[in-house]
N, C-alpha and C positions, 0 to 999 in steps of 0.2 A: 292038355290043352283046354279041355272042357272046364277043368277047375280054375284055370287062369281066367277064362272068360267070365266064369261065375263071380270070381273075386272082383274083377273089373266092374261088373255091373253093380255089385254091392257098393263099391266105392262111389260110383257115380250117384247112386241113390242117396247115399249118405251126404255126399256133397250137395246135392239138390236140397235135401232136408235142411242142411245148415244154411244154405242161401235163403231159403224160405223163412227160417226163423230170424235170420239177420234183417231181412227186409221188413218183417213184421215189427221187430224191435225199433227199427228206424222210423217206421210209420207212427208208432206209438209216441216216440220222442217228439216227432214233428207236431203231432196233435197236441201234446202237452205244452210245447213251446208256443204254439199258436194260441192255446187257451190262456196261457200266462200273459202273452202280449195283449190279447183282447181285454183281459182284466185290467192290466195297467192303463191301457188307453181309456177304458171306461172310468177308472179312478181319476185320471188326468182331466177328463172332460168334466167330471163332477167338481173337481177342485177349481177349474177355470170358471165354471158357472158360479160357484160360491164366491170366488174372488171378484168376479164382475159384479155380482149383486152387492157385495160389501163396498166396492169402490163407488158404485152408483149411490148407495145409501149415504156414504161419506160426503160425496159431492153435493148431494141434496141438503145434507145437514149443514155443511159449510156455507152453502148459499143462503140458507135460512138464517144462520148466525150472522153472516155478513150484513144481511138486510136489517136484522135487529140492531147490530152495532151502529150501522149508518144512521138509523132512526134515532138511536140514543145520542150519538154525537151531534146530530143536527139539533136535537132538543137542547143539549148542553150549550152548543154555540149560540143558539138563539137566546137562551137565558143569559149567557155571558154578555152578548151584545146589548141586550136590554139593560143589564146591570151597569155596563160601562156608559151607556147613553145617559142613564139616570145620574150616575156619578159625575159625569161631565156637566150635566145641567146644574146640579147642585154646586159644583166647583165654580162654574161660570157665574152663578148667582152670588157666591161669596167673594171671589177674587176677580177683579177686573184685569184685563190684559194690559201689561206694562211694556213700553217700548224697550228694545235691547239697548244696553249702554254702549257708548262709543268705544270705551277702552277695550272691550272684548274684540272688536274688529282690529284695533291696533295690536293687541296681543297676537291675533292670528297672523297679521302681517309680519310681526317680528319673529314668530315661530317659523314661518316660511323662509324668512331671511336667514335665520339661524340654521335651519336644516340644509340650506344651500350655501352655507358660509365657506366651506372648504373649496367648492367649485369656483366661487367668486374670487377667493384669494389666489387660486391657481390661475384663473384668467388674468388677474392683476399681475402675477409673476411673469406671465407670458406676454404682457403688453410691451410695446416697443421700447418706451423710455425706461421701463423697469428692467426688461430683459438685457438691455445694453449694460446696465450697471452690474447685473449679476454676471454677465460675461466678463466684465472688467475685473471683478473681484472673485472670479470662479476658483482660481487656484488657492487664494487665501481661505475661502470657505471649505474647500476640499481638504486642506491640511487640518483645519479645525475639526472637521467631521471625522477624519481618519484618526486623529489623536484621541478624541473622546469616545469614539466607537470601539477602539481597541482596549479601553480601560475595563469595561464590563465583560468583554470577551475573554480577557486574561484572568479576571477574577473568578468568573463562574464558568464551569466547563461544559454544562449541558446546553448552553446557547450555541446553536449551529451557525449563527450568522453574526457578522460584525455590524452592529447598529447601535443607535443611541437609545437608551432606556431612561426611565425617570430619574434615577440617581445620577447618571452621567449628564442629563439635561440640567439638573439642578446645579451640579458642579460647574458646568459651563457658565450658567447665569451668575453664580457667585464669583467665579474667577474674573469675569469681565465686568463686574460691577453693575449688573443689570438688576439682580434680585435685591430688593430692599430700597433701591434708589429710583428705578423706573417702574417696576411692577412689584406686586405683593405675591406671597406664596399661594394665595387662593387663585390669583390670575395665572400663575405658573401652572398649577394643577389643572385649571380649566383649559388652558391652551394645549397642554400635553394630551389630556384625555380626549379633547375635541378632535385633534388631528390624528392621534394614534388609533383611537377606537373607531374612526370612520371606515377604516379598511380591515377591521378585526375579523370579519367573517372570511376574508380571503387569506388571512395569516394564521389560521389555526389557533384563534383566541389568544394571540400574543400581542401585547401593546408595546410598540416600539416605533422609532422614526428612521426611515431611510433617508437618502440624500435629498430627494425631492420634497419629502415632508419637512426636512430640516430647513430648506429654503422657504417653504410656506410659513414655518414658525418664525423665521426671521422677518418676513413681511408683517406678520401679526404683532411681533415685538416692536417693530418700528412704528406701527400704528398706535399701540398701547403706550409707547414711550412719549407720545405727544400729548397725552391726557394730563390735565392739571389735577383732576380728581381721580384717585386710584379706583374707587368703587363704581365708576361710571360704566355703563354698558357699551358694547361695541355697536355702532349704528351704521346704516348704509352710507350716510353722508361722510363718515370717517374714511371709508374705503374709496369713495368717489374723490375725496380731496387729496388722497395720497398720490404722489408722483415719484419720479426717479430721484429728485433732490432729497426728499425725506429719507429714502432708503440709503442714499449715499451719505447723508449726514449721520445716519445710524451706524453705518460701517466705519465712518471716521471716528465716531464715538467709541467703537470697539477697539480702535487703535490700528486699523488696517491701513497700510501705506502702499503707494505705488512708486516705482515698479516693484514687481513681486520678486522676493528673494527667499528661497525656501529655508535656508539656514537661519536667517534673521527671524522669519516667521515662527519656526519651531522654537527658537530661543525665547522669543516673545511669549509664546504659549506656556513654555516651561517656567518662565519667570512669573507669569500670572498664577500658575498652579502652585508655585513654591511660596507665594505670599501667605503670611500668617493672617489670622483674623484681625489682629490689631492693625496690620498694614493695610488690609482691605478697608477697614473702617476709616483709616486716615485718608486713603485714596478717595473714598466716597465723599468725605468732608471737603477734600480739595476740589472735587468735581462740583459739589454744591456751591462752593465759594466762588467758582468761576463766573465771569460776567455773562449773564443770561444763560449760563449752563449749556445744556445740550441743544437748546432750541436755536442758538446762533451757529451751531456747527463746531463749537470749540470742544476739544477733548484733551485729555492729559496723556502724554507719552511717558511710558515708564523709563525709557532710556534717558530722556531729559531730566526726569525726576531723580534718577539714579546719579546722573552727573552733578545735579544740584546738591544732592546729599553728600557726594564725595567732596565737593568744594566746601560745603559747610564743615565736614569733618576735618579737612585740611586746615581751614581757618581756625577751628577750635584747637587743633593740635599746635598751630603756630602761636595762638594766643597763650596756650598753656606753657609753651616753651619760653615765650617772652616773660611771662609772669615768674617762671622758675629762675630765669636769668636775672631778672630784677631782684628777686629775693636773695639770690646768691650775692649780687653786687651790694645789696643793702647789708647783708651779713658781714661781708668783707670790710665795707666801710665802717660798720659798727665795731668790728674787732680793732681796726686801725685807730679809730677814735678812742676806744677803751685804753689801748696802749699809750696814746698821747696823753690822755687824762691821768693815767698812772704816773707817767714821767713828770707831769706838771705837779701832781700831788707830792711826789718824792722831792722835787725841787723846793716846793713850798715848805715841806716839813724840815728839809735841811737848812733853809734860811732862818726858820724860827728857832732851831736849836743853836745856830751861831749867835743870834741875838741874845738868847738866854745865857750862853757862856760869857759873852762880853759883859753883860749886866753883872754876872757873878764876879768877874775879875775886877770890875770897877768898884764894886762894893768892898771887896777885900782891900783894895788899895786905899780907899777912904778910911777904912778901919785902922 
């Protein structure tokens, strides 16, 4: 028992020693960590002080530089103003001020008119007297637009919309006798670009005519067709003087008839498209030879012209037949006359031979 107690006491002492050592080690570690933290804090404080000093110095330096630059700029500006003032004085001494010419103001007015041209034409289209005529001929115009808008859509596959582009617009003008007779190619290009490029930003940089734009172009063509000089500019007075009658005359010139019949209208367009260049030139000559031409509202109908051509052809055929019959009759009469002449010649030759034989017999008797 005594031994056991002694051992227990020894163990307790050992344990106490171990605890004491461990506590000492922990205290040392804490002290070391505290020292490290203090050193770090001191370093950070030093760095902050350095950075603050540097920032202050930079701010002062920039302020000084800004003041210097301001002073320099003020000096430069003052010198520049002095130079300009002297230059103006010298210029005023040399050149006297001249009044602005009046044609510049006129050009300004025309530029404003030209910039707002599409809007004014659209307002003209929506006017009562003009809108009534467009309503009257709406189905005719829609069929024309549908036919010519499908041409380009069928030819080129990457166009996602059926509409009239420059080639189809030119084909329409040629087929209906407008290009070359009423307007020139320069006017055609100007009309198309003016109307199509007015909305180009909204259309992803594609120049084409939709149905409303096509109606506006018809208004512009009707106005251009009244000009006696092709190279004349479009003026505000021209738009003011247009009314429903001028546009109706233009539609009549195109060959549009009332009441509307879709099959007849499509056949009429196809006939116009099927015309050769020679036929188109002949048609334009006939229109030019018409009394007062387009201005009186006269126009040439292709069906009537076709009927006239058919009558002429029939007359020519009948005339040729009569000539052939006459030639045949003349040939038959000539053959009969030849036969009769031959018979008469034969008779004459027989009579002469008889006389000769009688003469011979008489001579023999006398001998």
